[in-house]
N, C-alpha and C positions, 0 to 999 in steps of 0.2 A: 612499626617494626618491633618484634618481640626482643626484649633484652636478653643477652646471653646470661646463662646462669652463673658462669664464671668467665671473667674477662681480666686476665692478669697480663700486665705489660712491663717488659724491661726489668724483670725481677733479678736482683743481685744480692748475694749473701756471702760474706767472707768470715772466716774465723782466724783472726790474726792475719798472716800473710797468705793463708790458704783460701782460694776462691772456690767455694762449694757449688754455687749457682751463679752463672755468668750471663746476665741479660737475656733471660728466657721469657718468651711470650706463650701464653696458654689460654685457650678458650674452650668452653664446654657448653653445648646447647641441650635443651630438654630432649630426652629420648636417646641421647648419645651415651655409649659406654666407651670411654677413652682409656686405652692402655698406655701407661706411662712406663716406658721400657728403658733399661740401661744396665750396664754391668754394675757389680758391687762397687760402691763408692762414687757412683756417677752424679749423685746429687738428688736422687728421687725423694728420699725421706725428708731431706731439708726443704725441698719444694713443697711437699705435702704439708709440712708443719707451717710454712708460710701461708699457704692457701687456707688453712684452718685457723690462723691467728695465734698459733702457739709460738711462732717465731716472727719477729718483725723484719722485713727485708731492709737491707742497707739502702736500696733505692728501688724505684718501680712502684706500681700501683695495682691494687687488687680490688675489683668490683664484684660483689656477690649479688646477682640479680639487680644490678645497677646501684647497689649500696656500697659505699666506700668502706672497706673492712677496717682501715686505720682510724677514720674519723667517727664511724658508727659501728663499733665492733659487736655490740649486743644484738641489734636487729639482724646484722649480717650472719652472725654465728647461729642464730635461731634457725636459719635456713639450711644448716650443714649438719650432717651426721658423719662421724669420723671413727674409723677403726684404725688405731695406731698399730705399728708393727708389734707383733707379739700378743695382741689382744689383751692388754692389761685389764684387771678387774680387782674387786675385793674378794679374794679367794675363799675367805671364811664365811661369806654370805651364801644363802641358798639362791638359786637362780631367780625365783619369783620375787624375792625380797630385793635382790640387786636391781632387777629391771624396774620394779616399782619405785625404788629410790632414784634411779636415773630419770625415770619419767617425771617425777616430782621436781627434780633439779632442772629438767628441761622445760618446766613451766606448765605441766599438765596438772592443774589444781582441781579440776572437776573429777570427783570420784568415779562417776559412771563412765566418763570418757577414758580415764586411766584404766579402769577394769576392762573396757572394750579393747583398748590398745594392747593390754597384756594378753588377753585371749587371742587376739590376732597374731601377736608374736609367737605364742605357744603353738598355734596352728600353722602359720605361714612358714615358720623356720623349724618346725618339727622339734620342739623342745618339751613336749608333753612328758616324755619318758624320764626327763631329768628335772622337771619343774620344781620339785621339792628337794633336790640334791644340792649339797654344798659344791660350789664351783671348783674347789680344789680337788674334788674326787672325779671330775669329768675327764673324758678323753680329750685329746687335742682338737679333734673334730668338733666336739660339742662346745668346747671353750671358744672356738672360732664362731660357732653359731650364736653363742651368747654375746660375743663381740659385735656381730652383725645386728643382733636384736637391740643392743643398747644404742647403736648408731641409728636405728630405724624407729625407735619407740615414739619419737615426737613427729613422725611422718615428714621428714625434711625433703625439700626439693633437690638437695645435693647430697650425694654420698661420696666420701673420699676414703678409699680402702687401701691400706698399706700392706702389701703381701698377704692378701686374704686367704690364700691356699698354701702358704708356706708350711712345710712339715706334715701336710695331710697325705693320707694314703690315696691311691687312685680312685676308690669309690667315694671317699669324702670330697676329693677335688671335683668329681663329676656332680655331686649333689650341690656343692657350693656354687659352681658355675651355673647350674640350672636355676638356683635361687637368684643369682645376680641377673640373669636374663629375664626372669619373671617380674622382678621389681623395677626393671629399667625403663619401662614404657613411658612413665610419666615423670621420670627423674633424670638428672644429669649425674653420671657416675664416672669417677676417676679411679682406676686400679693401677697401683704401682706394683710392678713385678719385673723379675728377670726370667720368668718362665714363658718361653715363646709360644708354647701350645695354648697357654691361657689367652693370649691375644687373639690367636686364630679362632678359639672357641667362643669367645664372648664379646669381643671389642668391635665397634664400628669404625674406630679410628685409632691409629697408633702414633705415639710421639716417642722418639728415641733421643736420649741425651747421653753424653759421655763427657767426663771431665768438666761437668757443670754447664756444657754448651748444648743447645738444641741442634740436632743433626738431621732430623726428619720429622715430618708431620703429614701423614697420609693415611688413606684406608689401607688395611693390612695387605690386600692383594695388589696395591700400587706401590708398595715400599721400594721395590727393586727397579722401578722404571727409569731412574736416572743413573743407575750404575752401569759402568762399562763392563763388557764381558758378562752380561747378565743371563745369557741363554746358552744352552748346550744342544747342538744338533746330534741326534743319535741315529746312526745308520747301521742297520744289521744286514750283513751279507752272508750268503750261503757258501762260504769258502773258509778254509783255515788259512790264516796268514802267518807265514814265517817272518823272521826278523828282517830278512832282506827285502821282501815285498812291503812290509810295514814301513821300512825306512824310505822306500821309493814313493809310497803313497803320501807320507808326511811331507816329503820334499815337493811333490807335485801339487798337493793341496795348498801348501804354503800359508797355513794359519799358525798363530803363535802357540796355542795349546791344543794338541791332538793326542788322544790316548786310544790305543788299539788293544782290545781284549779278546782272547779266544774264548768263546762261549762253550763250545764242545768240539768234537773232531771234525764237524762239518759246517761250523758257522763262527762268525766273529762280530764283534761290536766295535764300531768306530765312533768315538766321542770327540766332537769338534766344538770348542768353546769360542764364543765371540758374540758381538752384538747381532741380534737377529736381522737387522737391516743389512748387515755386511755378510751374513751367511747365505750366499746365493745357492739355494738348493739345486737348481737345474745345472749350474756350473759344476757343483761338487759331484752330482750324479754322473754327469758326462765324463768327468775325469776318472771316476771310479770304474766306469765301463771300459775305459782304455786299458785298464789293468785286468780286464776280463773277469770282473767281479759281478756276481748276480745279486742285485740289491733286493732284499726281501721286504724291508720296511724302513721308513725314515720319518722321524718326528722330533719336535723340539721339546726339551726338558727345561722348565723354568726352575730356578733355584728355590729351595725351601726358605722359610722365614729365618731359620737358624743361620743359613749361609748369608742371607741378606743382612741380618743383624751383625754378623761378624765383619762383613765388608764395610758396612756403614761406620761401625764404631772403631775399626782399625785403620780406616783410610783418612780420617780427619785429625 
């Protein structure tokens, strides 16, 4: 059986009386891109710092490819590439010198190997245009690219990226997400983010935390499966519904949340929220026909990730 690249169990970290991370479990396998989601202050960055060895947990255990991070920190950290929040670097250095310095610090002592890795970073991460530029003169997007390159320079099995697209424009975000997809096949990647579209775009699994507690751990399209009222039935009728008829329909259907909207002078939309198992489509259509309504279309609308995220983080 192949060892998990990251196997963290029962992690807890407090700062005084404030519990930042409260008994979290987290695993990552090779080939996975795991989105680590949570509102601001949820404990994401603290967890990332523990996984990379920058912070020691108060309790719990972290195995990096079956190596105990606490008792064998150097061999464990050799397997990790880390992009901290804000992509810090030595801003007065030029890009090539900075990455060469990081490569040497990461143990690449062979000059030919280091040269090859630098060329690969320049090509793979599209840094050629700024290769000889001081980092302080770069745009935010290129600074993020340099941050990714320093995390990748030693070709680690694990990448831990804290808010990798924060502050980037839409084009830069698209490029960064494509880069993450391209390098994910043979690595385990954790992305800390509060940007939900990022999870949908690149992640194979999503973990949601709030107030330091683990609330969900699912594939992105399965996150809402355990939520109540997770679906909306949309029924479009070719009739304009006045307030009196709308009131009668709501009373007759007898669901908790029903919204009726006039689309134009000749049609209306009836939105009925509830668990799909309890939304009996045939029964609903039969009741609507009693009101002499001509049903044009009926379909279920599943909530988007933003709505699922809101419900999960606010319900616990």
